[in-house]
C-alpha positions in Angstrom: -19.0 91.2 -9.3 -16.5 90.6 -6.5 -15.9 93.4 -4.0 -12.8 95.3 -5.0 -11.7 95.8 -1.4 -11.8 92.1 -0.6 -10.7 90.8 -4.0 -7.5 92.8 -4.4 -7.2 94.8 -1.2 -7.6 98.1 -3.0 -7.3 101.3 -1.0 -10.5 103.2 -2.0 -9.6 106.7 -0.6 -6.2 106.5 -2.2 -7.6 105.7 -5.6 -10.0 108.6 -5.5 -7.3 111.0 -4.3 -5.0 109.9 -7.1 -7.8 110.2 -9.7 -8.5 113.8 -8.7 -4.8 114.5 -8.5 -3.8 113.1 -11.9 -7.0 113.7 -14.0 -8.4 116.8 -12.3 -10.7 117.8 -9.5 -13.9 117.2 -11.6 -13.1 113.6 -12.3 -14.2 110.8 -10.0 -13.8 107.1 -9.8 -17.0 106.5 -7.7 -19.4 105.7 -10.6 -20.9 102.6 -11.8 -23.1 101.7 -14.8 -26.7 100.7 -13.8 -28.2 98.6 -16.5 -31.8 98.8 -15.2 -31.7 102.6 -15.0 -29.6 103.0 -18.2 -27.3 105.6 -16.6 -24.4 106.1 -14.3 -25.1 106.0 -10.5 -22.8 106.8 -7.5 -20.8 103.9 -6.2 -18.9 103.3 -2.9 -16.1 101.6 -4.8 -14.0 102.8 -7.7 -15.6 101.4 -10.8 -15.4 104.0 -13.7 -13.2 107.1 -14.2 -15.4 109.9 -15.5 -15.7 113.6 -15.8 -19.0 115.4 -15.9 -20.3 116.8 -19.2 -21.9 120.2 -18.5 -24.3 122.5 -20.4 -24.6 126.0 -18.9 -23.0 124.8 -15.8 -25.4 121.9 -15.2 -24.2 118.3 -15.4 -26.1 116.4 -18.0 -24.0 113.3 -18.4 -20.7 111.6 -17.6 -17.8 111.1 -20.0 -16.3 107.8 -18.9 -12.6 107.4 -19.9 -11.8 104.1 -18.2 -12.8 101.5 -15.6 -11.4 99.4 -12.9 -12.0 95.7 -13.4 -11.3 92.8 -11.1 -11.6 89.8 -13.4 -7.8 89.0 -13.3 -6.5 91.0 -10.4 -7.3 94.6 -10.3 -6.5 96.7 -13.4 -7.3 100.0 -14.8 -8.6 99.7 -18.4 -8.2 103.0 -20.2 -10.5 103.7 -23.1 -9.3 107.2 -24.2 -5.7 107.2 -25.2 -5.5 111.0 -24.7 -5.3 110.3 -21.0 -2.5 107.8 -21.2 0.1 109.8 -19.3 -2.3 110.5 -16.4 -3.4 106.9 -16.2 0.2 105.6 -16.1 1.1 108.1 -13.4 -1.9 107.1 -11.3 -1.1 103.4 -11.5 2.6 103.9 -10.7 1.8 106.3 -7.8 -0.8 103.9 -6.4 1.5 100.9 -6.6 4.3 102.9 -4.8 2.0 104.1 -2.1 -0.3 101.2 -1.5 0.7 98.8 1.2 -1.3 95.9 -0.1 -3.0 95.4 -3.4 -1.8 96.3 -6.8 -3.3 97.9 -9.9 -2.3 96.8 -13.4 -2.7 99.0 -16.4 -4.3 98.2 -19.8 -4.9 100.7 -22.6 -7.9 99.6 -24.7 -7.5 101.8 -27.7 -10.8 100.6 -29.2 -12.8 102.8 -26.8 -15.5 101.9 -24.2 -17.5 98.7 -24.3 -20.5 100.7 -25.7 -18.4 102.2 -28.4 -16.9 98.8 -29.3 -20.5 97.2 -29.6 -21.7 100.0 -31.9 -18.6 99.6 -34.1 -19.1 95.9 -34.6 
C-alpha cells in the first residue's frame, strides 16, 4: 500500500481531529487490519474509522464503519449508512480546510469487506 501522506498529501492530524469532531470522541481513524494477527492494530496513518465496543467498560473489539483507501486518489469508503451525514460533513470540512490533498467520498451500502465476503 502506498503511503497516504505521500500519495495524496493527506493531513493526518486534521483527519483525526475531524473524525473525533463529527463521529465522537471514542472514534479513531488510526487503526489498520493486521492479517497475520487477525485483529485491528494501531496505525500512524488514517486507515479505518472505528469505535471501541466495550463490555463492562473494557474494550473487547472495534466496530469499523469505514476506511480510507488510496487506490484512486484518497477516498473515504463508508460501510454503515447510519453514519452518512457525519461522513459527508467530515469530507466537506476536510476539503475546505486542507491546503493540499483532497478526500473523495463513497458510500458502500453493502457493508465492510468482511461482511460482503460472508454474504457471497
